[in-house]
GUFI-462836 format. One record per atom (N, C-alpha, C): x, y, z; residue in one letter. Coordinates in steps of 0.02 Angstrom, whole numbers, padded with zeros to 5 digits, always signed. Layout:
% GUFI-462836
XYZa
...
//
This chain:
% GUFI-462836
+03428+06834+04635x
+03492+06810+04613x
+03485+06765+04551x
+03431+06726+04549x
+03420+06681+04493x
+03415+06720+04427x
+03384+06778+04431x
+03378+06821+04372x
+03446+06839+04344x
+03493+06855+04387x
+03560+06874+04365x
+03599+06814+04338x
+03586+06755+04367x
+03618+06694+04341x
+03598+06682+04268x
+03534+06693+04252x
+03511+06683+04184x
+03542+06734+04137x
+03548+06796+04159x
+03580+06848+04118x
+03653+06831+04107x
+03687+06812+04160x
+03758+06794+04155x
+03767+06735+04108x
+03725+06685+04116x
+03729+06626+04074x
+03718+06644+04000x
+03673+06690+03987x
+03659+06711+03918x
+03719+06744+03886x
+03755+06784+03924x
+03811+06822+03895x
+03877+06784+03893x
+03889+06743+03942x
+03954+06709+03941x
+03949+06633+03937x
+03888+06609+03932x
+03880+06537+03923x
+03893+06497+03987x
+03892+06530+04044x
+03905+06495+04107x
+03848+06506+04155x
+03843+06462+04203x
+03794+06470+04257x
+03833+06476+04323x
+03798+06476+04378x
+03831+06483+04442x
+03853+06416+04471x
+03857+06364+04430x
+03881+06300+04454x
+03954+06306+04474x
+03973+06266+04523x
+04042+06267+04547x
+04090+06250+04491x
+04141+06290+04485x
+04190+06281+04432x
+04243+06231+04456x
+04263+06186+04413x
+04317+06141+04427x
+04381+06174+04402x
+04423+06196+04449x
+04482+06233+04429x
+04529+06191+04386x
+04536+06127+04402x
+04580+06084+04362x
+04556+06081+04289x
+04490+06080+04279x
+04464+06080+04211x
+04475+06147+04176x
+04467+06200+04212x
+04480+06266+04183x
+04554+06274+04167x
+04598+06251+04211x
+04670+06251+04196x
+04685+06208+04135x
+04649+06153+04129x
+04658+06108+04072x
+04645+06145+04006x
+04594+06186+04005x
+04578+06224+03945x
+04634+06271+03927x
+04663+06303+03977x
+04720+06348+03965x
+04780+06309+03939x
+04792+06251+03969x
+04848+06209+03948x
+04838+06185+03877x
+04777+06164+03861x
+04761+06143+03792x
+04776+06199+03743x
+04754+06258+03759x
+04765+06316+03714x
+04839+06331+03706x
+04876+06326+03760x
+04949+06338+03757x
+04983+06284+03714x
+04960+06222+03722x
+04989+06167+03681x
+04975+06179+03607x
+04914+06198+03591x
+04897+06212+03521x
+04940+06269+03495x
+04948+06322+03533x
+04990+06379+03513x
+05062+06358+03502x
+05086+06311+03541x
+05156+06289+03537x
+05166+06231+03488x
+05111+06206+03460x
+05116+06149+03414x
+05130+06084+03450x
+05109+06078+03512x
+05120+06017+03552x
+05058+05972+03550x
+05069+05908+03550x
+05012+05861+03554x
+04983+05863+03624x
+04918+05850+03628x
+04886+05849+03694x
+04825+05803+03691x
+04815+05766+03745x
+04756+05723+03754x
+04744+05718+03829x
+04691+05686+03849x
+04672+05683+03919x
+04725+05650+03964x
+04754+05593+03945x
+04805+05563+03988x
+04866+05610+03998x
+04889+05639+03944x
+04946+05685+03949x
+04928+05746+03991x
+04869+05772+03981x
+04845+05830+04017x
+04846+05817+04093x
+04823+05759+04113x
+04821+05742+04184x
+04891+05736+04214x
+04937+05706+04177x
+05005+05699+04202x
+05038+05768+04209x
+05027+05811+04160x
+05054+05879+04163x
+05026+05917+04223x
+04961+05910+04235x
+04930+05944+04292x
+04959+05920+04358x
+04973+05856+04364x
+05001+05831+04427x
+05072+05858+04436x
+05111+05860+04382x
+05177+05891+04387x
+05172+05964+04408x
+05125+05999+04380x
+05114+06070+04397x
+05093+06077+04470x
+05048+06033+04492x
+05026+06036+04562x
+05084+06024+04609x
+05124+05973+04595x
+05181+05956+04638x
+05231+06013+04642x
+05247+06042+04586x
+05296+06097+04587x
+05268+06159+04619x
+05203+06171+04611x
+05171+06229+04643x
+05172+06220+04719x
+05157+06160+04742x
+05159+06147+04814x
+05228+06159+04844x
+05280+06140+04807x
+05348+06147+04832x
+05372+06220+04826x
+05364+06250+04768x
+05392+06317+04757x
+05353+06373+04791x
+05287+06365+04794x
+05246+06420+04820x
+05205+06401+04882x
+05209+06337+04902x
+05170+06312+04958x
+05096+06326+04952x
+05072+06322+04889x
+05002+06333+04873x
+04980+06279+04824x
+04917+06261+04829x
+04888+06215+04780x
+04875+06253+04715x
+04886+06221+04660x
+04867+06249+04596x
+04792+06238+04585x
+04766+06182+04610x
+04695+06165+04605x
+04676+06122+04665x
+04612+06120+04681x
+04587+06084+04740x
+04568+06012+04726x
+04554+05995+04664x
+04529+05928+04648x
+04581+05875+04669x
+04554+05816+04685x
+04597+05762+04709x
+04635+05729+04652x
+04694+05708+04667x
+04735+05669+04621x
+04732+05597+04644x
+04721+05552+04598x
+04716+05481+04614x
+04769+05442+04576x
+04785+05383+04604x
+04831+05337+04571x
+04790+05282+04538x
+04796+05277+04473x
+04762+05225+04435x
+04816+05179+04406x
+04795+05123+04379x
+04843+05076+04350x
+04882+05108+04292x
+04851+05157+04260x
+04884+05191+04203x
+04924+05253+04225x
+04926+05266+04290x
+04964+05323+04315x
+04922+05370+04357x
+04946+05430+04366x
+04909+05480+04405x
+04853+05510+04363x
+04799+05529+04397x
+04741+05555+04360x
+04702+05603+04404x
+04660+05642+04370x
+04613+05687+04403x
+04545+05670+04373x
+04501+05643+04413x
+04437+05616+04387x
+04398+05667+04346x
+04394+05729+04371x
+04355+05780+04337x
+04384+05796+04268x
+04449+05798+04264x
+04482+05812+04200x
+04474+05752+04153x
+04480+05693+04179x
+04470+05634+04138x
+04400+05632+04109x
+04350+05646+04151x
+04281+05646+04129x
+04268+05699+04075x
+04294+05759+04086x
+04279+05813+04039x
+04318+05808+03974x
+04379+05781+03976x
+04421+05783+03917x
+04439+05715+03887x
+04409+05661+03911x
+04428+05595+03885x
+04414+05587+03811x
+04368+05625+03784x
+04353+05621+03713x
+04379+05681+03674x
+04418+05723+03707x
+04444+05783+03674x
+04492+05764+03619x
+04484+05796+03561x
+04529+05786+03504x
+04547+05856+03479x
+04610+05876+03486x
+04629+05944+03466x
+04616+05960+03392x
+04619+05909+03349x
+04607+05921+03278x
+04533+05936+03264x
+04489+05910+03306x
+04417+05921+03296x
+04392+05977+03342x
+04411+05974+03405x
+04383+06019+03456x
+04420+06085+03461x
+04484+06086+03443x
+04522+06149+03442x
+04529+06181+03510x
+04538+06247+03508x
+04549+06286+03569x
+04486+06285+03612x
+04496+06294+03677x
+04442+06292+03726x
+04431+06361+03757x
+04369+06376+03774x
+04353+06438+03808x
+04363+06428+03883x
+04412+06461+03911x
+04426+06456+03983x
+04396+06515+04019x
+04369+06502+04078x
+04339+06554+04119x
+04381+06563+04182x
+04445+06576+04172x
+04492+06582+04227x
+04548+06629+04207x
+04567+06672+04252x
+04625+06715+04242x
+04679+06690+04289x
+04738+06677+04262x
+04792+06650+04301x
+04829+06704+04339x
+04852+06686+04399x
+04899+06728+04435x
+04968+06718+04404x
+05014+06764+04416x
+05080+06759+04386x
+05115+06694+04402x
+05112+06672+04466x
+05147+06610+04484x
+05115+06550+04450x
+05049+06551+04440x
+05016+06496+04406x
+05038+06492+04333x
+05041+06550+04301x
+05065+06554+04232x
+05137+06528+04227x
+05179+06547+04274x
+05249+06525+04275x
+05255+06450+04281x
+05216+06421+04327x
+05217+06348+04337x
+05196+06312+04273x
+05141+06334+04243x
+05116+06302+04182x
+05167+06306+04126x
+05194+06366+04115x
+05243+06374+04062x
+05307+06334+04074x
+05329+06331+04136x
+05389+06293+04153x
+05379+06219+04138x
+05324+06191+04160x
+05311+06119+04148x
+05302+06106+04074x
+05267+06150+04038x
+05260+06139+03966x
+05327+06144+03930x
+05370+06189+03953x
+05437+06194+03923x
+05476+06130+03933x
+05470+06100+03991x
+05509+06040+04008x
+05478+05974+03986x
+05411+05970+03985x
+05378+05906+03972x
+05330+05907+03913x
+05318+05964+03884x
+05267+05970+03832x
+05280+05929+03769x
+05342+05915+03754x
+05359+05876+03694x
+05351+05800+03703x
+05338+05778+03764x
+05332+05707+03779x
+05260+05683+03777x
+05251+05618+03767x
+05184+05590+03769x
+05168+05568+03841x
+05106+05547+03853x
+05084+05530+03921x
+05124+05472+03950x
+05142+05424+03910x
+05180+05366+03936x
+05249+05388+03959x
+05282+05430+03921x
+05348+05455+03940x
+05343+05498+04003x
+05293+05541+04006x
+05285+05583+04065x
+05271+05540+04127x
+05232+05486+04118x
+05217+05441+04174x
+05279+05409+04203x
+05332+05405+04164x
+05393+05374+04188x
+05435+05422+04231x
+05413+05485+04238x
+05447+05531+04283x
+05450+05498+04352x
+05508+05497+04384x
+05514+05460+04447x
+05465+05482+04501x
+05448+05545+04502x
+05402+05570+04554x
+05332+05543+04542x
+05309+05544+04480x
+05242+05517+04464x
+05241+05442+04475x
+05294+05410+04455x
+05299+05337+04463x
+05297+05319+04537x
+05332+05357+04578x
+05333+05345+04650x
+05263+05353+04681x
+05227+05404+04660x
+05159+05415+04686x
+05113+05356+04670x
+05118+05332+04608x
+05077+05275+04589x
+05097+05212+04628x
+05162+05201+04635x
+05186+05143+04674x
+05161+05146+04746x
+05160+05206+04774x
+05140+05215+04844x
+05064+05206+04854x
+05024+05226+04804x
+04952+05231+04817x
+04906+05188+04774x
+04931+05160+04719x
+04885+05120+04679x
+04872+05053+04712x
+04809+05039+04721x
+04787+04974+04746x
+04721+04959+04710x
+04719+04903+04677x
+04660+04885+04638x
+04596+04887+04680x
+04543+04915+04650x
+04477+04920+04681x
+04476+04965+04743x
+04521+05012+04747x
+04522+05062+04802x
+04517+05132+04771x
+04502+05182+04813x
+04496+05250+04788x
+04563+05281+04769x
+04616+05262+04803x
+04684+05282+04785x
+04696+05357+04782x
+04665+05394+04827x
+04676+05467+04829x
+04745+05480+04858x
+04782+05524+04824x
+04849+05541+04847x
+04846+05607+04885x
+04861+05606+04950x
+04858+05668+04989x
+04908+05720+04964x
+04888+05782+04966x
+04930+05836+04940x
+04995+05843+04979x
+04995+05828+05044x
+05057+05833+05081x
+05108+05780+05058x
+05083+05723+05036x
+05127+05671+05009x
+05154+05693+04941x
+05112+05722+04900x
+05135+05748+04835x
+05191+05799+04847x
+05180+05844+04893x
+05231+05894+04909x
+05296+05860+04932x
+05290+05812+04977x
+05350+05777+05001x
+05388+05742+04945x
+05352+05708+04901x
+05384+05673+04845x
+05419+05723+04799x
+05388+05779+04786x
+05418+05829+04742x
+05474+05867+04777x
+05470+05874+04843x
+05524+05907+04881x
+05587+05864+04879x
+05577+05799+04886x
+05634+05753+04887x
+05672+05751+04821x
+05637+05764+04766x
+05669+05754+04701x
+05650+05809+04653x
+05654+05872+04674x
+05636+05927+04630x
+05690+05939+04577x
+05669+05955+04517x
+05716+05967+04463x
+05744+06036+04467x
//
């Protein structure tokens, strides 16, 4: 199997390491933002992903990604996305190579959120009442502040747009 991993890595630049779906979705979102002429950075990306996760949980009763969402003093975040994209600059780094094919409902959720929130910056998106409520409920200094997915679904169910 190791032999095939090396061949695969040579051709597509990947290994058999576990893929972080939120990071792969981030690459797709970045590319869509570039195509649409929208600004994008790590804080905005994380807020958009949480909105997408919440709406996916409500509309389709499925997670868009498995990674945990946390409440930080600056709002909702996804650690893996923050780590991978905190230094991302669209003017320098440009489009990203994603190794993920979206299902139709995933594409719909991403496009819908970008249509509704793509023109806003991270601070404005953070003021969305649902995101604000999650941070109010779960942020506590010096704690892990993981937001359970069932709570995300409940918050989005109560106030879906």
